[in-house]
C-alpha positions as CSV (number, residue, x, y, z in Angstrom):
1,M,-28.9,-3.8,-12.3
2,Q,-30.0,-1.2,-14.2
3,S,-25.9,-0.1,-15.2
4,L,-24.3,2.2,-17.8
5,Y,-22.9,0.9,-21.0
6,F,-19.7,1.4,-23.4
7,D,-20.3,-0.1,-26.3
8,G,-17.4,1.1,-27.9
9,Q,-19.8,4.1,-29.6
10,N,-21.8,5.1,-27.5
11,V,-23.0,5.6,-24.0
12,H,-26.1,3.8,-23.4
13,I,-28.8,1.9,-20.0
14,K,-27.9,-1.5,-20.5
15,E,-29.7,-4.4,-17.5
16,I,-26.7,-6.6,-16.5
17,A,-26.6,-9.2,-13.8
18,I,-25.5,-8.3,-10.4
19,P,-21.5,-9.0,-10.5
20,I,-20.7,-12.0,-8.6
21,V,-16.6,-12.6,-8.7
22,D,-15.4,-16.0,-6.4
23,N,-12.9,-13.4,-3.1
24,E,-14.2,-10.4,-4.0
25,V,-16.3,-7.7,-2.1
26,L,-19.2,-7.1,-3.8
27,I,-20.1,-3.4,-2.8
28,R,-23.5,-1.0,-3.5
29,I,-22.7,1.8,-5.1
30,L,-23.8,5.1,-3.3
31,M,-22.6,7.9,-5.1
32,A,-19.7,7.6,-8.7
33,G,-18.1,11.1,-9.8
34,I,-18.1,12.0,-14.0
35,C,-14.3,12.8,-15.1
36,K,-12.4,13.5,-17.4
37,T,-11.0,9.3,-18.2
38,D,-14.5,8.6,-18.4
39,L,-15.3,11.2,-21.4
40,E,-12.0,10.4,-23.6
41,I,-12.4,6.5,-23.0
42,I,-16.0,7.5,-24.5
43,K,-13.2,9.2,-27.4
44,G,-11.4,5.6,-28.0
45,Y,-9.4,6.4,-25.1
46,M,-7.7,2.4,-24.2
47,G,-10.1,0.9,-26.6
48,F,-12.9,0.0,-23.5
49,N,-16.6,-2.2,-23.5
50,G,-17.8,-2.0,-20.8
51,I,-19.2,0.0,-18.1
52,I,-17.2,3.0,-17.5
53,G,-16.8,4.6,-14.6
54,H,-14.0,4.5,-11.9
55,E,-14.4,7.2,-8.8
56,F,-17.0,6.0,-6.8
57,V,-18.1,5.6,-2.7
58,G,-20.7,2.5,-2.2
59,E,-21.8,0.2,0.7
60,V,-20.7,-3.6,1.5
61,V,-23.5,-5.9,0.8
62,E,-21.5,-9.2,0.5
63,A,-18.4,-9.6,1.4
64,E,-16.3,-13.1,3.3
65,N,-14.7,-10.5,5.8
66,K,-18.2,-9.8,8.1
67,E,-16.7,-6.7,10.0
68,L,-16.9,-5.3,6.1
69,I,-20.2,-5.6,5.7
70,G,-22.7,-2.6,6.2
71,K,-20.1,-0.5,6.0
72,R,-19.0,2.3,3.7
73,V,-15.9,2.5,0.9
74,V,-13.8,3.9,-1.3
75,G,-11.7,1.7,-3.8
76,E,-8.3,1.4,-5.0
77,I,-8.7,1.4,-9.1
78,N,-5.8,-1.0,-9.6
79,C,-6.4,-4.5,-9.3
80,P,-3.3,-6.6,-10.3
81,C,-1.8,-10.8,-9.3
82,Y,0.7,-10.5,-7.1
83,N,2.4,-12.7,-8.7
84,C,4.6,-10.5,-11.5
85,S,8.1,-9.2,-11.2
86,F,6.8,-5.9,-10.4
87,C,4.3,-6.8,-8.0
88,R,7.1,-8.4,-6.4
89,K,8.7,-5.4,-6.4
90,G,5.6,-3.5,-5.2
91,M,5.0,-2.0,-8.7
92,T,1.6,-3.2,-7.9
93,H,0.1,0.0,-9.9
94,H,1.8,-1.1,-13.1
95,C,1.4,-4.8,-13.0
96,P,1.2,-5.9,-17.3
97,N,-1.6,-8.3,-15.7
98,R,-3.9,-5.8,-13.5
99,T,-7.4,-4.9,-14.4
100,V,-8.5,-1.3,-13.5
101,L,-11.9,-0.1,-12.6
102,G,-14.0,1.0,-15.5
103,I,-10.8,1.8,-17.6
104,Y,-9.0,-2.4,-18.9
105,N,-10.9,-5.3,-18.0
106,R,-12.7,-4.2,-15.3
107,N,-16.5,-3.6,-15.1
108,G,-17.0,-0.2,-13.3
109,V,-18.5,2.0,-10.8
110,F,-21.1,3.6,-13.3
111,A,-23.5,0.5,-12.2
112,E,-25.5,-0.2,-9.0
113,Y,-23.5,-2.7,-8.0
114,T,-19.1,-3.8,-8.6
115,T,-16.6,-5.6,-7.1
116,L,-13.5,-5.0,-6.4
117,P,-10.8,-7.4,-4.3
118,E,-10.8,-6.9,-0.1
119,K,-7.4,-5.1,-0.7
120,N,-8.3,-2.0,-3.1
121,L,-10.9,-0.9,-0.2
122,H,-10.3,1.8,2.5
123,L,-13.2,2.7,5.0
124,V,-14.5,6.2,5.0
125,S,-15.4,8.1,8.5
126,D,-18.7,8.5,9.6
127,N,-17.5,12.2,9.7
128,V,-17.4,12.4,5.4
129,P,-20.3,12.4,3.8
130,D,-20.6,10.6,0.0
131,K,-20.7,13.3,-1.8
132,I,-16.9,14.0,-0.6
133,A,-15.9,11.0,0.1
134,V,-16.5,10.7,-4.0
135,F,-13.5,12.7,-4.9
136,T,-11.4,10.1,-2.6
137,E,-9.5,9.1,-6.0
138,P,-9.5,12.3,-7.7
139,V,-7.5,13.5,-4.9
140,A,-5.0,10.4,-4.6
141,A,-3.5,10.9,-7.7
142,G,-3.1,14.3,-6.6
143,F,-0.8,13.3,-3.3
144,R,0.6,10.3,-5.8
145,I,2.9,13.6,-7.0
146,L,4.2,13.8,-3.3
147,E,5.3,10.9,-3.8
148,Q,6.7,11.5,-6.8
149,V,8.6,14.8,-7.0
150,R,10.4,16.6,-3.8
151,F,9.7,20.2,-3.2
152,N,12.1,22.3,-2.2
153,P,9.9,25.8,0.4
154,N,11.7,28.0,-2.7
155,D,10.1,26.2,-5.2
156,F,8.5,28.3,-8.0
157,V,5.3,25.8,-9.0
158,V,3.3,26.5,-11.6
159,V,-0.3,23.9,-12.1
160,L,-1.8,24.2,-15.8
161,G,-5.3,23.8,-15.7
162,D,-7.7,25.3,-13.6
163,G,-10.7,22.4,-14.2
164,R,-10.7,19.2,-11.0
165,M,-7.5,17.5,-10.8
166,G,-6.0,21.3,-11.3
167,Q,-8.4,22.6,-8.3
168,I,-6.9,19.9,-6.3
169,I,-3.6,19.6,-7.2
170,S,-3.5,23.3,-6.4
171,Q,-4.3,22.8,-2.6
172,I,-2.1,20.2,-2.4
173,I,0.6,21.7,-3.3
174,K,0.5,24.8,-2.2
175,P,1.7,24.4,1.7
176,F,5.2,23.2,0.0
177,V,6.5,25.8,-1.7
178,K,6.6,29.3,-1.0
179,K,5.2,30.2,-5.0
180,L,2.2,28.5,-6.3
181,V,0.3,30.3,-9.6
182,C,-2.6,28.5,-11.4
183,V,-2.6,29.0,-15.1
184,G,-5.9,28.6,-16.7
185,K,-8.3,29.6,-19.4
186,H,-11.4,30.2,-17.4
187,E,-11.5,33.0,-15.1
188,D,-14.6,32.3,-12.5
189,K,-13.0,28.7,-12.1
190,L,-9.6,30.7,-10.9
191,I,-11.8,32.8,-8.9
192,L,-12.7,29.5,-6.7
193,L,-8.8,29.0,-6.0
194,Q,-8.4,32.7,-5.1
195,K,-11.0,31.8,-2.5
196,L,-8.8,29.5,-1.0
197,G,-5.9,31.9,-1.1
198,I,-3.6,30.7,-4.3
199,E,-3.0,32.5,-6.8
200,T,-3.9,32.6,-10.4
201,C,-3.2,34.1,-13.4
202,L,-5.4,33.4,-16.7
203,I,-2.7,32.1,-19.7
204,R,-3.6,34.9,-22.4
205,D,-2.3,36.8,-19.6
206,C,0.6,35.5,-18.1
207,Q,4.5,36.6,-18.9
208,L,5.7,34.0,-16.2
209,R,9.2,32.3,-17.1
210,N,11.8,30.4,-15.0
211,V,10.1,27.9,-13.1
212,D,11.0,25.3,-11.2
213,I,8.3,23.2,-11.6
214,V,5.2,23.0,-13.7
215,I,2.3,20.7,-13.0
216,D,0.0,20.0,-16.4
217,A,-3.7,19.2,-15.2
218,T,-5.1,19.6,-18.6
219,G,-4.2,16.4,-21.2
220,S,-3.8,19.4,-23.8
221,P,-0.6,19.2,-26.0
222,E,-0.6,23.3,-26.2
223,A,-0.2,23.1,-22.1
224,Q,2.5,20.6,-22.1
225,S,4.5,23.0,-24.9
226,F,3.6,26.3,-23.3
227,A,4.7,23.9,-20.0
228,L,8.6,23.8,-21.8
229,D,8.6,27.1,-22.5
230,I,8.1,28.8,-19.1
231,L,10.1,26.3,-17.5
232,R,13.6,26.7,-16.7
233,P,16.6,25.3,-17.5
234,Q,16.8,21.4,-15.5
235,G,13.1,22.0,-14.6
236,T,11.0,19.5,-14.3
237,L,7.6,18.7,-16.2
238,V,5.1,16.7,-14.4
239,I,2.5,15.4,-16.5
240,K,-1.4,14.4,-14.6
241,S,-3.4,14.3,-17.6
242,T,-4.0,11.0,-20.1
243,T,-5.6,12.0,-23.3
244,E,-7.0,9.6,-26.2
245,M,-4.7,11.3,-28.9
246,P,-1.1,11.0,-28.5
247,N,0.5,13.9,-27.9
248,V,3.8,15.6,-30.0
249,I,6.5,17.3,-27.5
250,N,10.1,19.2,-28.6
251,L,12.2,16.6,-27.8
252,S,15.1,19.1,-28.8
253,K,14.0,21.3,-25.8
254,L,14.2,18.3,-23.5
255,V,17.7,18.0,-24.1
256,V,19.5,21.6,-24.8
257,D,17.7,22.5,-21.2
258,E,18.0,19.2,-19.6
259,I,14.1,18.8,-18.3
260,T,12.8,16.3,-16.0
261,I,9.7,14.9,-17.1
262,I,7.6,12.4,-14.6
263,G,4.2,10.9,-15.7
264,S,1.8,10.5,-12.6
265,R,-1.1,8.1,-12.2
266,C,-2.3,6.8,-9.3
267,G,-1.8,7.7,-6.2
268,P,-2.2,6.5,-2.1
269,F,-5.3,5.8,-0.1
270,I,-4.5,6.9,2.7
271,P,-3.4,10.3,3.0
272,A,-6.3,11.3,0.8
273,L,-9.7,10.2,2.9
274,K,-6.8,12.1,5.5
275,A,-7.0,15.2,4.1
276,L,-11.0,14.8,3.2
277,A,-12.0,14.2,6.5
278,E,-10.1,17.1,8.5
279,K,-11.1,19.9,5.9
280,K,-7.6,20.4,4.6
281,I,-8.6,20.3,0.6
282,E,-12.3,21.6,0.1
283,V,-14.1,19.3,-2.7
284,E,-17.8,20.5,-2.5
285,Y,-17.9,24.1,-3.9
286,M,-17.0,21.7,-6.9
287,I,-19.9,19.8,-6.9
288,S,-21.7,21.8,-10.4
289,H,-24.7,19.1,-10.4
290,I,-25.6,16.0,-8.5
291,F,-27.6,14.1,-11.2
292,P,-29.9,10.6,-9.7
293,F,-28.7,7.7,-12.0
294,R,-31.6,7.3,-14.7
295,N,-30.5,10.6,-15.2
296,I,-26.6,9.8,-16.6
297,I,-26.5,10.3,-20.0
298,K,-27.8,13.6,-19.5
299,A,-24.8,14.1,-16.7
300,F,-22.5,13.2,-19.6
301,E,-24.0,16.0,-21.9
302,I,-23.6,18.5,-18.8
303,V,-20.8,17.7,-17.7
304,Q,-18.4,18.2,-20.9
305,N,-19.2,22.2,-20.5
306,K,-16.2,24.4,-20.1
307,N,-17.8,25.7,-17.4
308,C,-19.0,22.2,-15.1
309,L,-16.5,21.4,-13.0
310,K,-17.5,18.3,-10.9
311,V,-21.1,16.1,-11.5
312,L,-22.0,13.6,-9.3
313,I,-24.2,10.4,-9.8
314,D,-26.6,9.5,-6.8
315,F,-28.0,5.9,-6.8
316,T,-29.2,6.3,-4.0
317,N,-31.9,8.6,-5.3
């Protein structure tokens, strides 16, 4: 099969054998999405070598459970051992023995086929097209915040970042709070949120203060410092993005203002799929380009353009 392979220095097309893994389901990739983590990996994040990519929708072609064959699926990216103390406590996403699709010790989905345990798979409704279903993983990551933070209807919430995750998170959180503002650098991206009824502000014009909860979807150290400046005492900062470089923040500010920091990563697929099926979360407007797999190198160049939101790879074309 053809794959996009990262050798630690560069990405290139590489032909490798179709994967066959005991007790795992073989999936033909239909569509995959490029995300910020993929871009960080090719800069050195996680020290990963292999096939990158973790956002996908695919069709099951081989499985012990024959009822799955021919079904469209999306897949959770963490593959835990289910035997360690963390797994026994239900903390499977933090299993020290886990592999992570396209990120850590497991080849990803920028290839014609991939494999995952059946436990990781979720069926996609017939009314959800591939180009929408491929957003399931990032939408699930947004829903993780609702599991971690108890929002009060009167809370004042700021989402930092007008990119893909910022757009998704703003839509997810808005129904739960009285006031939400997405702060970003790109007026054209903020206009897209305004069309969805979400208040926005350019960071250069932002005079917000005494915010209850700030959600950082930028991964920028500067943005996190800005978040601490606008948070009220005993406020909460949720950090959603990973970066290759370590971040430095003023720990004294955390102590003096008694700030709570929450790291937030992978989330629940079931509510994400439901929200996409019911069109409670809009994602299609974010699709900037859809490339066939043969043009995936060009796709990676395009997605690094600051004006670009989401780039998808169509394996059926």
